[in-house]
N, C-alpha and C positions, 0 to 999 in steps of 0.2 A: 690851241686847242688848248680845252679847257678842262681840267683829268680831273676825276667821278671825285676825288679823296680832298680837292685842293679846295680852299677858301683862301680870299683876301680884305682884311677888312680893314681900309681905311680911316685914321682919328688923325685931328688936328695935330699938330702938333706932335718932337720930342715927348717932350714931357707926359700927352696923351698915350704912346706907345708903354711909356715905363708905368701908370697905372691903371689902363688893360690888363697889363705882361702881367701885375704883383692881385693883379684884384682876380685875374685869373687863376697866375697857382695858385692862391687859398681856396675858391670853389673849387679847382682838379680836386686838388688833398683831400679834404673833405669830402667831398663824393668816390674818390679811390678807394678811403678810410672807412667808409662801407661794407666795404666786400676782403681788404685788404688790409695785415697785419702794419703795411710800410706803404711808402710813396716813395720813391723813388725820381730825383729830377736828375741832372745833367743841366752846368752850369756853362756859357761863353760869358768873354769878358767884354770891354768897350764900354763907351759912357750911359749906353741908355741900360743893359741890363743896371751898370752900378747905382742910378737915379733906382730905377727899379726895387734893387737889396735895400737898396736907402729909406724905400717908403713901405717893408715888407717889415724890419726894425723898425721903426722912428713911430709910424701912422699906429693911432692907435688902438684904430676900427680895426687896419690890416693885424698890425701886431696880437690882438690878442684873441682874432678869431683862426690864427697859423698852427698849429698842432706840431710843435717847432716835435715832438720829444719822441714826432712819429716819423719825421720826414727825412730822409736822410739824401747828403748832396755830396755832388761827383761832377767828374770837370770834364767839357768834350774836349778844353785842350790845356796846353799847360808852353809858355814861352821852359825856354832850358835854364832856368836861371835860383837862384835860392827863392826861399818863399818869402823870406824880407826885401825882396827886390823893387827895387818899383816899376818894374813891369812884369813883377806875377799875377795871374790874372786868381790865384789865392790870394793874393798879398789883397788886393783891392776886393774881392769879395767879404773876407777878411773884417775888413775895415769896414768896410761900411753895412751889414749885416752879423756877421756872423762873432763878430766881437761886442755886439750888443741884444742880441737876441739871443735865447736858454738854447741854446744848440745842446745837446749831450755833446762830445767828444768826441764820444764814438759814432756818432751820426753822419761826421766830417771826413770823407774818401778822401785825401787832394793827391792829386799829385808830386809822387818827389822830387822836382826836376832838378835839385842838388846834387844829384847823382852827379859826379861827371861822366859817365858812360851812356850821354842818350838813351839808346839801343836797352841799357837795364834797367832805365825809368823807365818806359815804356812794360817793357816784360811785367818786370815786376807790378804793374797799375792792370795788366791784362788780369795778373793771377788775383788782384782784390775784385777785381768783375766775375773771375771765375770763384772765386771765393763766395761772394754774395747772392750770388745770384744761384748761386751752387751748383756751375754746369757742369753737361759730360759733354764728354769731347765734341764736338762737330755745332754744340746748341751756341744759340746766341744770347745776350744777355740783354730781355723787355724791358727798357726805361718807364715811367708813369707819363714824365716826360722827358723831351730835351728842346732847351731853350738854347736856339743860332742867332746871327747876327751874320753880314755879307759885309763883307771891306770891297771899295771901288772897285779892285779887282775881279770880283766874283771870286773871292775864296771866302768858307766857311770853318768855320773852326780853326784845323790846321790844315787845308787840305787846300794847294794854294794850286793856284792853274803852272800844272808844266810835271808838279813833283811827282815821284814815283808813288805816292802814298794813294793818290786819285785810283789804281792799280789793283790796288790790296785788296783781296778778298776773303780768307782763311786768316790776317790774325785779326786780334780784336782794338788792340792799340798796336799804334809802330811811333819812330821814332823818323821823323819827316824832313829831309836838305830842307833849306829855302835856299837859295841863291842871292835873292838881295838884300836876305838880311843878315847870308855867309853867317849863318847860325843854324840847328837844328830847332826843330819843334817836336812837341809829343802830342797826340793826336790820337782819340776813337778817328775810324774807320767807318766811312760808308754803308756796311753791310750792318755796324750799329748802332746807329745812328736812324737808320732804314726800316728798325726794328723797332725804334720804342712806339707806343699805347698814341702819343701825341710827340708835334715835333712842329715847334711853333719858331719861325722866324722874327726877329726883331730890329726892321731895317727903314734910318730917318732919315732927311738931311739931303738939299739938292744934288750933291755930290754923288749919292747912293740914284740918282736918277735913270741915269742912263742905262748902268747894269741890271739896273731893276726890274725897264725892260728889256733886255736882253735876256733875261735866267726868263721872265714868266711868256715873255711873246715870242723873243727869238727863234732862231734854226737847234736846236741841237749841239752844242759845242764846250760839252763835259772838261775836257783835256785844257780853254779858255776857261769856262767858266762853272767853277766843280762848283756852285751852287745848284746847277740844273741835278748834278748825280743824287739830291735830297729826295728820293717820290718813298715814302713808308710803304714796305709790304703789307702791312693790313692795316697797319695804323692811319691818320688825319694830320694832313699838313694845314698851318695856319701862320697867313703871311702879312702879319699885324703892322700894318706902314701909314706913317706917316703921308698928306697931299704932298712934304714938297716931293716926297722919294715915290712918291705917284705922277705925277704932274705928266709922266711921259707915257705910263700906259695909252691902249689903246679901249679898253674892254673895260671895262665900269660895272661889269653885270653881278661881280660879285661885289662888289659895295655897301657895306652895311655903317 
């Protein structure tokens, strides 16, 4: 069943996904800043976002159009590692973009995953969101844009199949134990992700074809395919995918 606020955009390959996403971010930021003082974006890890970040920082046209001083960067999730660790989402973003582009340090809101207590790190990041968005009790932050990826197992952010965080509806950020990695992940929760004005999934590669078909066209099995939980309450949802990932989709009426 096609959802009224969901669109699927199919492009040639992974590079095209990254470039399209970078161009979208610039356009969305400029449009949003016509009526707001700042643009708050939640980023994801992965190779496609890494290329997107590199383009934003290094492509002269994109870099010069980005209103860097008015964009606030957050992360949808993080590995429970220090910021200089090779698996850190923050480190990847810093090396690809933040160290190159003119981003004010105060605009970078990283998850302090070096805390040995993952639960405490999650609580601290939740407080960071409450402070930045000036939230009252019971309110949710509203990001201008959230970028997400989808793993071959159908997970998104650090919402993995069968994990406790999938059921969380009160907290903004939680530590989530993931058995297959034998480690905690720190992740924004489903209500936070679904409260964004725009959610953009970046999906590329043939290994994503089967889970993408299941998530978009299969029956609802959110415990097995957590990406199905992402259904914005008021905002828009865009799946920006390449032909390899989209090859098993049977409904292409949303293709652009």
